[in-house]
C-alpha positions in Angstrom: -26.7 10.2 7.0 -26.1 6.9 9.2 -22.6 7.4 10.9 -19.8 5.1 10.9 -16.7 4.6 13.8 -13.3 5.2 11.6 -9.6 5.4 13.3 -8.1 8.7 12.0 -4.7 10.1 12.8 -3.9 14.1 12.5 -0.5 13.7 13.0 2.4 11.1 13.1 3.4 9.4 16.0 2.9 7.1 19.2 0.0 4.9 19.6 -1.6 7.8 21.5 -2.4 9.6 18.5 -4.7 7.1 17.1 -8.3 8.6 17.3 -11.7 6.9 17.0 -14.2 9.4 15.5 -17.7 9.2 13.7 -18.3 10.3 10.3 -21.1 10.1 7.7 -21.4 7.1 5.7 -21.9 7.6 2.1 -23.3 5.6 -0.7 -20.8 3.8 -2.5 -19.4 5.3 -5.6 -19.5 3.7 -9.4 -17.8 0.5 -9.1 -17.8 0.0 -5.3 -19.4 -1.5 -3.0 -20.3 -1.0 0.4 -19.1 -3.6 3.1 -20.1 -4.0 6.6 -16.8 -4.8 8.4 -16.6 -7.8 10.6 -13.0 -8.6 11.1 -10.0 -6.2 10.4 -6.0 -7.4 10.3 -3.6 -5.6 11.9 0.0 -5.7 10.0 3.1 -3.7 11.2 2.9 -1.4 8.3 0.4 0.3 9.9 3.0 1.1 12.7 5.0 2.3 10.0 2.7 4.6 8.7 1.4 5.8 12.0 5.1 6.8 12.9 5.5 8.6 9.5 8.5 5.6 8.5 5.9 5.5 5.4 4.4 8.8 5.8 0.8 9.3 4.6 -0.8 12.9 3.6 -2.7 14.1 6.9 -5.3 13.4 8.3 -5.5 10.1 6.9 -7.2 6.2 8.2 -5.0 3.3 8.7 -5.4 -0.3 8.0 -5.1 -2.2 4.8 -6.9 -5.5 5.4 -10.6 -6.4 6.3 -13.2 -8.7 6.1 -17.2 -8.2 5.8 -20.4 -8.3 4.0 -21.3 -6.4 1.2 -24.6 -4.3 2.1 -24.3 -1.8 -0.8 -23.7 -2.1 -4.4 -22.8 0.7 -6.3 -24.1 1.3 -10.0 -21.7 -0.6 -12.3 -20.8 -3.6 -10.3 -22.1 -6.9 -11.7 -20.1 -9.7 -10.0 -21.0 -8.8 -6.4 -24.2 -8.6 -4.3 -25.7 -7.8 -0.9 -24.8 -11.1 1.2 -21.4 -11.6 -0.4 -18.4 -12.8 2.1 -15.5 -10.4 0.6 -12.2 -9.3 2.0 -9.3 -7.0 0.8 -5.6 -5.8 1.3 -5.0 -3.0 -0.9 -8.1 -0.6 -1.0 -5.4 2.2 0.1 -5.2 2.9 3.6 -8.8 3.1 6.1 -9.6 -0.6 7.0 -10.0 0.6 10.5 -13.8 1.1 10.5 -16.4 -0.9 11.2 -18.4 0.1 7.5 -16.2 1.2 4.4 -17.1 1.5 0.9 -14.7 -0.2 -1.2 -13.6 -0.4 -5.2 -15.2 -4.1 -6.5 -12.0 -4.4 -8.3 -10.3 -4.7 -5.1 -12.4 -7.6 -3.6 -11.7 -11.1 -3.2 -14.9 -13.8 -2.7 -14.2 -15.6 1.0 -14.8 -19.1 0.5 -17.4 -21.1 2.6 -15.6 -22.7 5.5 -13.1 -20.3 6.0 -14.5 -18.0 9.1 -14.0 -14.1 8.9 -11.5 -13.3 11.6 -9.7 -16.3 9.7 -9.6 -14.6 7.0 -8.6 -11.5 8.2 -5.8 -12.7 9.8 -4.6 -14.4 6.6 -5.2 -12.2 3.5 -2.5 -10.0 4.0 0.1 -12.2 5.7 -0.9 -15.3 3.7 -0.5 -13.0 0.4 3.0 -12.1 1.6 4.0 -15.2 2.2 2.4 -16.2 -1.2 4.6 -13.7 -3.2 7.7 -14.7 -1.1 7.4 -18.6 -1.8 6.0 -18.7 -5.1 7.4 -15.6 -7.1 10.4 -13.9 -5.3 11.8 -17.3 -5.1 9.9 -20.4 -5.9 10.8 -22.8 -3.0 11.2 -26.4 -4.3 11.9 -29.2 -2.1 15.2 -29.4 -0.1 15.7 -25.3 0.2 17.3 -24.2 3.0 15.5 -20.9 4.7 16.2 -18.7 7.1 13.4 -17.0 8.4 13.3 -14.2 10.6 10.7 -13.1 13.2 9.5 -16.9 12.8 7.0 -16.7 15.7 5.1 -13.5 13.9 1.9 -13.5 12.0 3.7 -14.0 8.8 6.7 -15.5 9.9 4.3 -18.7 10.9 2.6 -18.9 7.6 5.7 -18.5 6.1 7.7 -21.4 8.0 4.3 -23.7 7.9 4.0 -23.1 4.2 7.4 -23.3 3.2 8.0 -26.7 5.0 4.4 -27.8 3.1 6.7 -27.2 -0.2 9.8 -29.4 1.2 12.0 -26.8 2.6 14.2 -27.1 5.4 13.2 -24.3 7.5 15.1 -22.5 10.2 13.4 -20.0 12.4 14.9 -16.9 14.0 13.3 -15.5 16.6 13.8 -12.6 19.2 13.2 -13.9 22.4 13.4 -17.7 23.9 9.7 -17.5 25.1 8.7 -17.3 21.5 10.9 -20.5 20.2 7.8 -23.0 20.6 5.4 -20.8 18.3 8.1 -21.1 15.8 9.0 -25.2 16.2 5.1 -25.5 16.3 4.7 -23.4 13.1 7.2 -26.0 11.2 10.7 -25.1 11.7 13.1 -27.9 12.1 14.8 -25.9 14.4 14.9 -22.2 15.8 17.5 -19.7 16.8 17.3 -17.1 19.5 18.5 -13.6 18.2 19.7 -12.0 21.3 23.4 -12.5 21.2 25.9 -11.3 18.7 27.0 -14.9 17.5 23.3 -15.8 16.0 25.1 -16.3 12.8 27.2 -19.1 13.5 24.3 -20.3 15.7 22.0 -20.6 12.5 25.1 -22.3 10.5 25.3 -24.8 13.5 21.6 -25.4 13.8 22.0 -26.0 9.9 24.4 -28.4 9.8 27.2 -26.7 8.5 25.1 -25.1 5.9 24.0 -21.7 4.9 20.9 -20.4 3.9 19.7 -20.8 0.1 16.9 -17.8 1.2 17.2 -15.3 3.9 13.6 -13.9 4.7 14.3 -10.9 6.6 11.6 -8.8 8.3 13.3 -7.1 10.9 15.9 -4.8 9.0 18.2 -2.7 11.2 18.8 -5.2 14.1 19.5 -8.4 11.8 20.0 -6.9 8.0 23.9 -6.8 8.0 24.1 -10.3 9.6 21.8 -11.8 7.5 24.2 -11.6 4.5 26.3 -14.1 6.6 23.8 -16.8 6.9 23.2 -16.7 2.7 25.1 -19.6 0.6 27.1 -18.4 -2.1 24.9 -17.0 -4.8 22.0 -17.1 -2.0 19.7 -14.7 -2.1 18.4 -12.3 0.9 15.1 -11.1 0.7 14.0 -7.9 2.9 10.5 -7.3 3.3 10.3 -5.3 6.6 11.6 -3.1 8.9 10.3 -4.0 12.6 13.2 -3.0 14.2 13.9 0.0 11.9 15.2 0.6 8.2 18.0 -1.8 7.2 21.2 0.1 6.7 22.4 1.3 3.3 25.3 -1.0 2.1 27.8 -1.1 -0.7 26.8 -3.2 -3.6 30.5 -4.6 -3.6 29.5 -6.2 0.0 27.2 -8.5 -1.6 30.4 -9.9 -3.5 32.2 -10.1 -0.9 29.6 -12.1 1.2 29.5 -14.5 -1.8 27.9 -12.9 -4.9 24.6 -12.5 -3.2 21.6 -11.7 -4.7 19.5 -9.0 -2.4 15.9 -7.9 -3.0 12.9 -5.6 -1.2 9.8 -7.0 -2.7 6.3 -5.9 -1.2 3.0 -7.4 -1.1 1.1 -4.4 -3.0 3.0 -4.4 -6.2 2.4 -8.0 -6.5 -1.3 -7.9 -6.3 -1.9 -4.7 -8.1 -3.7 -6.1 -11.4 -7.3 -7.4 -10.1 -6.9 -10.4 -11.9 -3.4 -11.5 -10.4 -4.8 -10.5 -7.1 -7.8 -12.8 -7.3 -5.3 -15.8 -8.9 -2.7 -15.1 -5.8 -6.0 -15.1 -3.0 -6.7 -18.6 -4.8 -3.5 -19.9 -4.7 -3.3 -18.6 -0.5 -7.1 -20.3 -0.1 -6.2 -23.5 -1.6 -3.1 -23.8 0.7 -5.7 -23.0 3.4 -8.0 -25.8 2.3 -5.0 -28.4 2.1 -4.1 -27.5 5.8 -0.8 -25.8 4.9 -1.6 -22.4 6.2 -3.5 -21.9 8.8 -4.4 -18.7 11.1 -2.6 -18.1 14.2 -4.4 -15.4 15.9 -2.5 -14.5 19.0 -4.7 -11.3 20.2 -7.9 -9.7 19.5 -8.7 -5.9 20.3 -12.0 -4.3 20.1 -11.4 -1.5 17.4 -11.8 1.5 20.4 -8.4 -0.1 21.6 -6.8 0.2 18.6 -3.6 2.0 20.6 -3.3 -1.0 22.9 -2.8 -3.4 19.8 -0.4 -1.4 18.4 1.6 -0.7 21.8 1.9 -4.4 22.2 2.8 -5.1 18.8 5.5 -2.5 18.6 6.8 -4.2 22.2 6.8 -7.6 20.8 5.0 -8.6 23.2 2.6 -10.6 20.6 3.0 -13.7 18.6 0.7 -14.8 15.7 -1.7 -12.6 14.0 -4.0 -9.5 15.8 -7.3 -9.0 14.8 -9.3 -5.8 15.5 -12.9 -6.2 16.1 -15.6 -3.6 15.2 
């Protein structure tokens, strides 16, 4: 049997636990296809799973998003053929590979005109932005939003798409050097959260108003103060933990802060059903075609350099999306 290159971990830990190994390539099972992968998306959930914050049974692969070309078709698959360009976000961990078998029900077709690296940079992050903007809260013109990590991969997509929907977006970034990237992504203004008075600076930047929605993917370092940025009856959306898990709070605090709503959503449940996944992906591809969403690829790493990609992400040295190239 031919061999494929795949990244495995045998234990949770730092980037050094990531190992590139060769394993035999198996034929796709019934209902699945074999994909020659051309671009792999990196997402911060990969770091959480590597470190054991979201533990996986070991040994395991990592990665949830990739794009490639179908080159084998398993029995029972009638809607895909060899040569089709496809992508996925939710086929279980294991996207860090140059070849992979994936259930056809988990795949979306990549439209003509969308490059492989663009799709790999946008599928996971774009579908995250899609559910945040169209389902968790359906953004309407005039909504005031605070978006944390506005210079990051999801953050830039979220800001640009929200602005295109007519929202007023104030971005938050961890350092001044990321401010320009957030402004270029459509933010009306950007605050830096390196000082404890950043909620007051947000309110000042927003002209004395507080946010209809706060999108917080940073977690531990920002969550409690994010509550101070939401308007009465506003919504705080905690959808990540780049700085670590958010602290537990008493529900009564939401009342004291202005009868706030709090939610902790995830991209996977929002795209668990095949028809819903493909409909949401269609919404994303429409936004790409309209120019409301575009890829901001900040870094590329060879699959063999995956440990360097993880180290760069954890040090918050990157902006935009990171791509792994098989």
